[in-house]
C-alpha positions as CSV (number, residue, x, y, z in Angstrom):
1,M,0.0,0.0,0.0
2,T,1.5,3.4,-1.1
3,H,0.9,5.7,1.8
4,Q,-0.2,9.3,1.8
5,V,1.0,10.1,5.3
6,H,3.9,8.6,7.3
7,I,3.4,8.6,11.1
8,I,6.5,7.9,13.1
9,G,5.7,6.7,16.6
10,G,2.8,4.4,17.8
11,G,2.2,6.0,21.2
12,M,-0.8,8.0,22.3
13,A,-0.4,10.8,19.7
14,G,0.7,8.6,16.8
15,S,-2.1,6.1,17.3
16,E,-4.7,8.9,17.6
17,A,-3.4,10.7,14.5
18,A,-3.4,7.5,12.5
19,W,-7.0,6.8,13.5
20,Q,-8.2,10.3,12.6
21,L,-6.6,9.9,9.1
22,A,-7.5,6.3,8.4
23,R,-11.1,6.6,9.3
24,R,-11.3,9.4,6.7
25,G,-10.0,7.0,4.1
26,I,-6.5,8.3,3.9
27,R,-3.7,5.8,3.4
28,V,-1.3,5.8,6.4
29,R,2.0,4.0,7.3
30,L,2.4,3.9,11.1
31,S,6.0,3.2,12.0
32,E,6.7,1.9,15.6
33,M,10.2,0.9,16.5
34,R,9.1,-1.3,19.5
35,G,8.6,-4.8,18.1
36,S,11.5,-4.5,15.6
37,G,14.1,-5.3,18.2
38,D,14.3,-1.8,19.7
39,S,12.7,-0.4,22.8
40,T,13.1,2.5,25.3
41,A,14.1,2.8,28.9
42,A,10.5,3.1,30.0
43,H,8.4,0.7,27.9
44,N,7.7,-2.9,28.9
45,S,6.0,-4.1,25.8
46,D,5.7,-3.5,22.0
47,G,2.0,-2.6,22.3
48,L,0.7,0.5,20.7
49,A,-0.3,3.3,23.1
50,E,1.4,1.6,26.0
51,L,0.9,3.5,29.3
52,V,4.3,3.6,30.9
53,C,3.6,5.6,34.0
54,S,0.2,6.0,35.7
55,N,-2.9,4.2,34.4
56,S,-5.1,7.3,35.0
57,F,-6.3,9.8,32.4
58,R,-7.1,12.0,35.5
59,S,-10.5,13.7,36.1
60,D,-13.4,12.8,33.9
61,D,-15.5,15.7,35.3
62,D,-16.3,17.8,32.2
63,E,-18.2,20.5,34.1
64,K,-15.5,21.7,36.5
65,N,-12.2,20.2,35.3
66,A,-10.1,21.2,32.3
67,V,-8.8,17.7,31.6
68,G,-12.4,16.3,32.0
69,L,-13.5,18.9,29.4
70,L,-10.7,17.7,27.1
71,H,-12.1,14.1,27.4
72,Y,-15.5,15.5,26.4
73,E,-14.1,17.3,23.4
74,M,-12.1,14.3,22.2
75,R,-15.2,12.1,22.5
76,A,-17.0,14.6,20.4
77,C,-14.3,14.1,17.8
78,E,-14.7,10.3,17.9
79,S,-11.3,9.8,19.6
80,L,-9.6,6.4,19.4
81,L,-8.2,6.8,22.8
82,M,-11.5,7.7,24.5
83,T,-13.2,4.8,22.7
84,A,-10.5,2.3,23.9
85,A,-10.6,3.8,27.4
86,A,-14.3,3.2,27.7
87,K,-13.7,-0.5,27.1
88,A,-10.7,-0.7,29.4
89,R,-12.0,1.5,32.3
90,V,-11.5,0.4,35.9
91,P,-13.1,2.0,39.1
92,A,-11.2,5.2,40.1
93,G,-13.8,7.5,41.6
94,S,-14.3,10.6,39.4
95,A,-11.1,9.8,37.5
96,L,-10.8,7.9,34.2
97,A,-8.4,5.1,34.8
98,V,-7.9,2.0,32.7
99,D,-6.5,-1.5,32.6
100,R,-3.3,-0.7,30.7
101,D,-3.1,-4.0,28.9
102,V,-6.7,-4.0,27.8
103,F,-6.4,-0.4,26.7
104,S,-3.3,-1.0,24.5
105,A,-4.8,-4.2,23.0
106,E,-8.0,-2.3,22.1
107,V,-6.1,0.6,20.5
108,E,-4.1,-1.8,18.3
109,A,-7.2,-3.9,17.4
110,L,-9.2,-0.8,16.3
111,L,-6.2,0.4,14.2
112,R,-5.6,-2.9,12.6
113,A,-9.3,-3.0,11.5
114,Q,-8.7,0.1,9.4
115,P,-8.2,-1.0,5.7
116,T,-6.1,2.0,4.8
117,L,-3.7,1.7,7.7
118,E,-0.5,-0.2,7.7
119,I,1.4,-0.8,11.0
120,V,5.1,-1.4,10.4
121,R,7.5,-2.4,13.2
122,E,10.6,-0.4,12.2
123,R,13.0,2.2,13.5
124,V,13.1,5.4,11.6
125,D,16.5,7.2,12.0
126,I,16.1,10.2,9.6
127,L,13.3,12.6,9.0
128,P,11.7,12.1,5.6
129,T,12.7,14.8,3.1
130,D,9.3,15.0,1.5
131,G,5.7,13.7,1.9
132,F,3.2,14.3,4.6
133,T,4.8,13.2,7.9
134,I,3.7,13.3,11.5
135,V,6.5,12.8,14.1
136,A,4.9,11.5,17.3
137,T,7.9,9.7,18.9
138,G,7.3,11.1,22.3
139,P,9.7,12.1,25.0
140,L,11.9,9.1,24.5
141,T,12.8,9.7,20.8
142,A,15.6,7.4,19.7
143,P,19.0,9.1,19.5
144,A,19.5,8.9,15.7
145,L,16.1,10.4,15.0
146,A,16.6,13.0,17.7
147,S,19.8,14.0,16.1
148,S,18.0,14.3,12.7
149,I,15.3,16.5,14.4
150,G,18.0,18.6,15.9
151,A,19.6,19.1,12.5
152,A,16.2,20.1,11.0
153,T,15.3,22.5,13.8
154,G,18.6,24.1,14.1
155,A,18.2,24.0,17.9
156,E,18.8,21.6,20.7
157,S,15.7,20.0,22.3
158,L,14.9,20.8,25.9
159,A,14.9,18.0,28.5
160,F,13.2,17.0,31.7
161,F,13.0,13.9,33.9
162,D,9.9,11.7,34.1
163,A,9.7,9.0,36.8
164,I,7.6,5.9,37.1
165,A,5.5,4.8,40.1
166,P,5.7,1.3,41.6
167,I,2.8,-1.2,41.3
168,V,1.9,-3.5,44.2
169,Y,0.1,-6.9,44.2
170,R,-3.3,-6.4,45.9
171,E,-3.1,-9.7,47.8
172,S,0.1,-8.5,49.6
173,I,-1.6,-5.4,51.1
174,D,-2.6,-5.8,54.8
175,M,-6.3,-4.7,54.8
176,G,-6.3,-5.0,58.6
177,V,-4.4,-1.8,58.5
178,A,-5.3,-0.2,55.2
179,W,-8.9,0.4,54.1
180,M,-10.9,1.2,51.0
181,A,-12.3,4.8,50.4
182,S,-12.4,7.7,48.0
183,R,-11.6,11.1,49.4
184,W,-14.9,12.7,50.5
185,D,-16.6,9.8,48.7
186,K,-16.1,11.8,45.5
187,G,-17.0,10.0,42.3
188,A,-19.0,7.3,44.1
189,E,-21.9,7.6,41.7
190,A,-19.6,7.1,38.6
191,S,-17.8,4.3,40.3
192,L,-21.0,2.4,41.2
193,A,-22.2,2.8,37.6
194,M,-19.0,1.0,36.4
195,G,-19.3,-1.9,38.8
196,G,-17.1,-0.4,41.5
197,D,-18.4,0.1,45.1
198,G,-17.6,3.8,45.4
199,R,-14.5,3.2,47.5
200,D,-11.9,3.1,44.8
201,Y,-8.6,3.7,46.6
202,I,-6.7,1.6,49.1
203,N,-5.5,4.0,51.9
204,C,-2.5,3.3,54.1
205,P,-2.6,5.5,57.2
206,M,0.3,7.1,59.0
207,T,0.6,8.8,62.4
208,R,2.8,11.8,62.8
209,P,5.8,9.8,64.1
210,Q,5.4,7.3,61.2
211,Y,5.2,10.0,58.6
212,E,8.2,11.8,59.9
213,A,10.2,8.6,60.0
214,F,9.1,7.7,56.5
215,R,10.1,11.1,55.2
216,E,13.6,10.7,56.7
217,E,13.9,7.3,55.0
218,L,13.0,8.8,51.7
219,L,15.6,11.5,52.1
220,A,18.3,9.0,53.2
221,G,17.5,6.2,50.7
222,E,20.1,5.5,48.0
223,K,19.2,7.2,44.8
224,T,19.9,6.4,41.1
225,E,23.1,8.2,40.2
226,F,22.9,10.9,37.6
227,K,24.8,10.6,34.4
228,E,26.8,13.6,33.4
229,W,24.4,14.7,30.7
230,E,21.4,14.4,33.1
231,A,22.9,16.5,36.0
232,S,21.3,19.9,35.0
233,T,18.0,18.5,33.6
234,P,15.0,20.0,35.4
235,Y,12.0,18.0,36.7
236,F,8.5,18.6,35.4
237,D,6.4,19.3,38.6
238,G,3.6,16.9,37.6
239,C,6.1,13.9,37.6
240,M,8.4,15.0,40.5
241,P,9.9,12.0,42.4
242,I,8.4,11.5,45.8
243,E,11.8,12.0,47.5
244,V,12.4,15.3,45.7
245,M,9.0,16.5,47.0
246,A,10.0,15.3,50.5
247,S,13.2,17.4,50.3
248,R,11.1,20.6,49.7
249,G,9.8,20.8,53.3
250,V,8.5,18.7,56.2
251,E,4.8,19.2,55.3
252,T,5.1,19.1,51.5
253,L,4.0,15.5,51.1
254,R,1.1,16.0,53.5
255,F,-0.2,18.8,51.2
256,G,0.5,16.7,48.1
257,P,0.2,13.0,47.3
258,M,0.0,12.0,51.0
259,K,-2.9,14.4,51.8
260,P,-5.2,12.8,54.5
261,V,-8.2,15.1,54.3
262,G,-11.6,13.6,53.6
263,L,-10.4,10.1,54.6
264,D,-11.9,8.7,57.8
265,N,-10.0,5.6,58.9
266,P,-12.5,3.1,60.2
267,H,-9.7,1.2,62.0
268,W,-9.4,4.2,64.3
269,A,-13.1,4.5,65.1
270,T,-14.1,5.4,68.7
271,A,-17.4,6.1,70.5
272,E,-16.9,9.8,69.9
273,H,-15.9,9.3,66.2
274,P,-17.7,6.2,65.0
275,N,-16.6,6.7,61.4
276,G,-13.0,7.0,62.4
277,R,-10.5,9.9,62.2
278,W,-8.3,11.3,59.5
279,P,-4.7,10.0,59.6
280,Y,-1.8,12.4,59.9
281,A,-0.8,11.4,56.4
282,V,-1.9,8.7,53.9
283,V,-0.5,6.7,51.0
284,Q,-3.1,5.9,48.4
285,L,-3.1,3.1,45.9
286,R,-5.3,3.1,42.7
287,Q,-6.5,0.0,40.8
288,D,-4.2,-0.6,37.8
289,N,-6.0,-3.5,36.0
290,K,-9.5,-4.8,35.5
291,L,-8.9,-7.9,37.6
292,G,-8.0,-5.6,40.6
293,T,-4.9,-7.6,41.2
294,L,-2.5,-4.7,40.6
295,W,-2.5,-1.4,42.4
296,N,-0.2,1.6,41.8
297,M,1.1,3.9,44.4
298,V,-0.5,7.3,43.6
299,G,2.1,10.1,43.3
300,F,5.0,7.8,44.2
301,Q,7.1,8.1,41.1
302,T,10.7,7.7,42.4
303,K,14.4,7.6,41.6
304,L,15.3,5.5,44.6
305,K,17.2,2.3,43.7
306,H,15.1,-0.8,43.4
307,A,16.3,-2.4,46.6
308,E,15.8,0.8,48.5
309,Q,12.2,1.1,47.2
310,V,11.4,-2.3,48.6
311,R,12.9,-1.5,51.9
312,V,11.5,2.0,52.3
313,F,8.0,1.4,51.0
314,R,7.6,-1.6,53.2
315,T,7.8,0.8,56.2
316,I,4.4,2.1,55.1
317,P,1.6,0.8,57.4
318,G,-0.2,-1.9,55.4
319,L,2.6,-2.5,53.0
320,E,5.0,-4.3,55.4
321,Q,4.7,-7.5,53.3
322,A,4.1,-5.8,49.9
323,E,5.2,-7.6,46.8
324,F,5.9,-5.4,43.8
325,A,4.8,-6.2,40.2
326,R,6.9,-3.2,39.0
327,L,9.3,-0.9,40.8
328,G,9.8,2.8,40.0
329,G,12.3,4.1,37.5
330,L,13.6,7.2,36.0
331,H,14.3,8.4,32.4
332,R,15.2,11.5,30.6
333,N,12.6,13.0,28.3
334,T,13.0,15.5,25.5
335,F,10.7,18.0,23.8
336,L,10.8,20.8,21.3
337,N,10.6,24.5,21.9
338,S,7.4,24.4,19.9
339,P,6.4,28.1,20.2
340,T,9.5,28.9,18.2
341,L,9.8,26.0,15.9
342,L,6.2,25.1,14.9
343,D,3.5,27.1,13.1
344,R,-0.1,27.2,14.2
345,Q,-0.8,23.9,12.4
346,L,2.0,22.0,14.2
347,R,4.2,22.1,11.1
348,L,7.9,22.5,11.3
349,K,8.6,26.0,10.0
350,S,11.8,24.9,8.3
351,A,10.2,21.8,6.7
352,P,6.4,22.3,6.6
353,H,5.7,18.8,5.2
354,I,6.5,17.6,8.8
355,R,4.1,17.9,11.7
356,F,5.0,17.1,15.3
357,A,2.4,15.7,17.8
358,G,2.2,14.5,21.4
359,Q,4.7,15.0,24.2
360,I,7.6,15.9,21.9
361,T,5.7,19.2,21.3
362,G,5.9,20.0,25.1
363,C,2.4,19.0,26.1
364,E,2.3,16.8,29.2
365,G,0.0,13.9,30.0
366,Y,-1.6,11.0,28.2
367,V,-4.8,12.9,27.3
368,E,-3.0,16.0,26.1
369,S,-0.6,14.0,24.0
370,G,-3.5,12.2,22.4
371,A,-5.4,15.4,21.9
372,V,-2.5,17.0,20.0
373,G,-2.2,13.8,17.9
374,L,-5.9,14.1,17.1
375,L,-5.5,17.6,15.9
376,A,-2.4,16.8,13.8
377,G,-4.4,14.0,12.1
378,M,-7.3,16.3,11.4
379,M,-5.0,19.1,10.1
380,T,-3.2,16.7,7.8
381,A,-6.5,15.3,6.5
382,A,-7.8,18.8,5.7
383,E,-4.5,19.7,3.9
384,I,-4.7,16.5,1.8
385,A,-8.3,17.3,0.9
386,G,-7.4,20.8,-0.1
387,R,-9.8,22.1,2.6
388,E,-9.0,25.2,4.7
389,W,-8.3,24.2,8.3
390,T,-10.4,25.9,10.9
391,P,-8.7,25.7,14.3
392,P,-10.7,24.7,17.3
393,P,-12.2,27.6,19.3
394,R,-9.7,29.3,21.5
395,T,-12.2,28.9,24.3
396,S,-12.2,25.1,24.1
397,A,-9.7,22.8,25.8
398,L,-8.4,21.6,22.4
399,G,-8.0,25.2,21.2
400,A,-6.4,26.4,24.4
401,L,-3.8,23.6,24.4
402,L,-3.0,24.1,20.7
403,A,-2.6,27.8,21.1
404,H,-0.2,27.4,24.0
405,I,2.0,25.0,22.2
406,T,2.1,26.8,18.9
407,G,2.9,30.4,20.0
408,D,1.1,31.7,23.0
409,A,3.6,30.3,25.5
410,E,6.8,32.2,26.3
411,A,9.4,30.5,24.3
412,E,12.3,31.4,26.7
413,T,10.6,29.7,29.6
414,Y,8.7,27.0,27.7
415,Q,8.1,23.9,29.9
416,P,5.8,20.8,29.7
417,M,2.2,21.8,30.4
418,N,-1.0,19.9,31.3
419,V,-4.2,21.4,30.1
420,N,-5.6,23.8,32.7
421,F,-8.0,26.7,32.8
422,G,-5.1,29.1,33.0
423,L,-4.6,28.5,29.3
424,F,-8.2,29.6,28.4
425,P,-9.4,33.1,27.7
426,P,-11.0,34.4,31.0
427,P,-14.8,34.2,31.3
428,D,-17.0,37.2,31.6
429,P,-15.7,39.5,34.4
430,S,-19.1,39.4,36.1
431,T,-18.8,35.6,36.6
432,K,-18.6,34.8,40.3
433,K,-15.5,33.0,41.4
434,K,-17.3,29.9,42.5
435,Q,-18.9,29.6,39.0
436,R,-15.8,30.2,36.9
437,K,-15.0,26.6,36.2
438,E,-18.6,25.9,35.0
439,A,-18.4,29.0,32.9
440,Y,-15.3,27.8,31.2
441,T,-16.8,24.4,30.3
442,A,-20.2,25.7,29.3
443,R,-18.7,28.2,27.0
444,A,-16.3,25.6,25.5
445,K,-19.1,23.2,24.8
446,A,-21.3,25.8,23.2
447,D,-18.4,27.0,20.9
448,L,-17.5,23.5,20.0
449,V,-20.9,22.8,18.4
450,G,-20.2,25.4,15.7
451,W,-16.7,24.0,15.0
452,L,-17.2,20.3,14.8
453,P,-18.9,20.3,11.3
454,S,-15.8,22.0,9.8
455,V,-13.5,19.1,10.6
456,G,-15.2,16.5,8.3
């Protein structure tokens, strides 16, 4: 099959871009190096759209949350990732979390069913000199291709660290100490509708002495050594290792991933407090697969050495006998200074036949990566059809994210960014503060209605 578009990279962005093109009848070659004998420091399989870190797409609330609104908009665009996520969904309160193996398998099955799409397991080392191309190789672009991209852009890529959280076998968690609950019971209705029981997190409680001792162990634990080229690489705040957070202050973890508010520990119930009391700090685990046999430690991405992870994390109440299906890791990620290098349609200014999509553009997060892939696919389809591309409304999550990447961000301080309401044009000044989030989402949904027919 002679292709019209070559997509390099079969992660979130590349898979979504391929879907948007193929379902419009455009012939696509999707090149993925995993499965050809190559891999990355973070991947464990050769599956398309493999989730290498968390199994959560974060909040699914499309009325008060920017990422939930992005879910809504992607569904309206018939997103591959949102379709696969619906089939692979696992209970996670108001969040959209998935069984990562089911999700990846569903993405690949849906893509393979497209008659105009060819999936090729191959490593691409050089940017194509002509023909429509979408580069979606993610933050772990292979060195040879990264070098070719550097030559084409005339600038070095930026870099940051991304860490992976450990996964624990459910049967090894002591439920005589831990308990099941969602903070403030939030998302209980959505959880029940999916077959959950409304208590979607395993909570491991800590007293003040236990918390302070645990923090000291995190700080003292032996860490992965930096290589020379990694020494000055900054962290992205959304993926900051737990021990780095601990180093920023005694209370930092208690106001971050170990926040105890809204979690009554029934093991600490008394006559005065029959529902229990809040712990001083808490470690939460979230279901990682549909069977409920694997649970990941929320916010516990780490660069501790593997043996230290086992030792330190087994000091957590309830995890004294924990068995780990996967331990945490650390890898260096790269991304473009997109506001300088890309035009408003994600095309490389110096070589406009090439588009970039996904995390390599500097967006952060599974959903954001897929959203930029979705847009890149739509843009390319419009260009092939000779149709003028109408960008998504600036007031939408898609439009706000795209605008930030392609020129609205400050190029000198450009860093990975999740979608958030700070990227949106502000609502009417008369809007009350408590109603601002609903105002953002209502306006976006209304404006999206007029845009959708333009994308074909």
